[in-house]
C-alpha positions, 0 to 999 in steps of 0.5 A: 500500499502506498501512503502519500504522507510526506515526512521530513528527514531533516539533518539526523531526525525524521519529522512525521505529522498526521500518523493517525492518517497513515496508520502508523503508531509510535511510542516514545523510545520505540526503535524502528528499522526503515528501509529506502526504497526509492530516491525521487526528485526534489529531495523526496525518498520512498521509505519503508516504516512498519510495513508501510511505504511513506514519502520523505524529504530529505537533506541527508544523503542516502541510497536506494536499499539503505537501511535506517535504524530510527528512534522516536524521540518525541510525540508532540502536537501530533508529530513524531520526531524519529532520529537517525541513530547509529546501530552500535551504541544503541544495541543495549538500549534496543535490548532494554526496551524489547525486554520492556515490551515483552513484560508488558505482554506478560511474556518472559524476556528470555533468550527465545522471545528476544530473538522472536521479537528482533526477527519482527523488528527486522521485517518491519512487523510490530512486536505484538502477542499475536505476532510473538505466537504466529512466529512461534506457531510457525517454528513449531510446524518446522520442529526446530527453533534455528536461526535459519528457520526463524528468518524463513517464518519471519519472511513469510509473515512479513510477505504474507505468505501462508504459514502452513506446513507445506509452505514452510517446508517448501521454503526450508528445501529450496533454501537448503538447495540440495534438490536438482529438478533435472535429477529429480525428473530422471529419477521419477520417469525411471520409477515410472517406466519400471512400473509400467513394465510391471503392468500394474492396472491399479496404478495406471491412472496416477502413473499416466497423470504423472508422467504426463506432469513430469514430462511437461516441467522439461523444456523441449530441445528438438533439432528444429531450426534455432529461431523455431527452437527459441520460439518452442522454449520461450512458449513452454516457459511462459506455459509452465509459469502460467500453469504452475498452480494446476502443475502443483495441484496435479502432482497432489492428485497423482500423489493421492491416486497412487496412495490409495490402494496397497501394492504388492511386493516390488511394486509397493517399494517402487510406489513409495519411492515414487511418492517420495520423489513427487513429494520432493518435486512438489516442495521444489516447485512450490519453494520456487514459486513463493519467493517469486510471488513475494518479489512481485508484490512486494516492493523491497530489496530483500527479494529483488529477483525471480528465480526459475529452473527447468529440466533440459533433455538432451537425448537420454539425459536431463540437465538443469537450466536456471534463470535469475531475472533482476528487478529494481527495489520499489519496482513491482513490474519488469514492464516498467524498467528500461533495463533488466539483468538476467543470468542464465545457466546450463549445467552441461555433460561435456562443458560443465556449467555455462553462464551467461549474464545478460543486461537487456535494454529497451532500446533493443540492445544487449551487453552479454558476458560468459562465464564457464568452469574450464578452458576447454569449454572456454575455447569451445564457446569462443569458437561458436560465438559468431552464430550466437551473435549472428542469431541475436542480431537476426532478432534485431538486437545490437549486441555488445559482448564482453567476452568469456572468462574462467570462474576461479571461485567455484561452482556457480550458485543461483538460487535462494540462499541464507547466509549465516555468520556467528549466529548472525542471520542475514536476509534471504536473498537470490544470489549469484556467486562465482 
């Protein structure tokens, strides 16, 4: 929700008037965390306070995405004066204020409750009895109180995701990053093939539905001309994204059908294995979808990318392709952007991981830079660059190619990650590291 109240960020203070109209309520001594979402003309900035976006006039130099620590200095004549403070000396004061808040709700100010309250503050959520209870409930669904789970539940609360066991477990699996849709697809289709060979009529309906769904996830790679293939791949991605809810529901239905009847002997073992694969695939797709929805509807810098992954079939192998599309903090639509950065990778069988960073401009120009894992891949791709550039230019793009380099820092990662250092949990972010 966009709130158009203007506030003054003058020198080291934030002067907010008419807080009742904006829905914001403050208490003297309260410590808040805000985030600069956008720098506008005339000294205006947009800042996120308590989950609401307000416009502010500033004479302090700030940058987009900057986090501000603020303390409510005084409330007088309908105005709230918020001062910008240094986070280091205020730490003890912040803990003391949180302890008093917890005691006011008849909650003990123990380590667990302090962590819960701090997580709410970090995500611009008010520290209330109901929010503490909701955060605890989410952690109970995950059966573990850990920094990672606390961050996941806090983020889900802040972004309005349903706090169900299914949603939270999908996010946990996705953040762990151990699942691979390409491997899961191959293993699932192999199990289906074995069950089809056993000719069980009891599971035919579920097997047929599941096979159709799993094959739908994979991107087409036929031997048609490059132009036709690009069109087919593009259409397949659009279809999969548009129908992701139907796909997830279909997986649940297939799982229900396969679970309905007892299977004899070896067939039962194969069915149990297959049900496990279906469950993992469902969580992988769901975990991929949830941050994308958050990124689409919430304008902040914690989630400023869309992530997609697809199995790609080459002969009898399935390889993983990943895509990350970056968006500007404060922008809710890619259509509003004059420039879009994306990264596309393919884990190949012979060349290893191949990645291209692409910067698309609305004026039909592209900046491209490649990254590979070894010298063999480098030489092979450099020898075929002319064809790639020619195909792009035939699509009316002006291509600025900045070369290819060999990664020296390990394998590429593009998924949602959670960084933890010395019990300090950083915000969730979609990250690429090389």
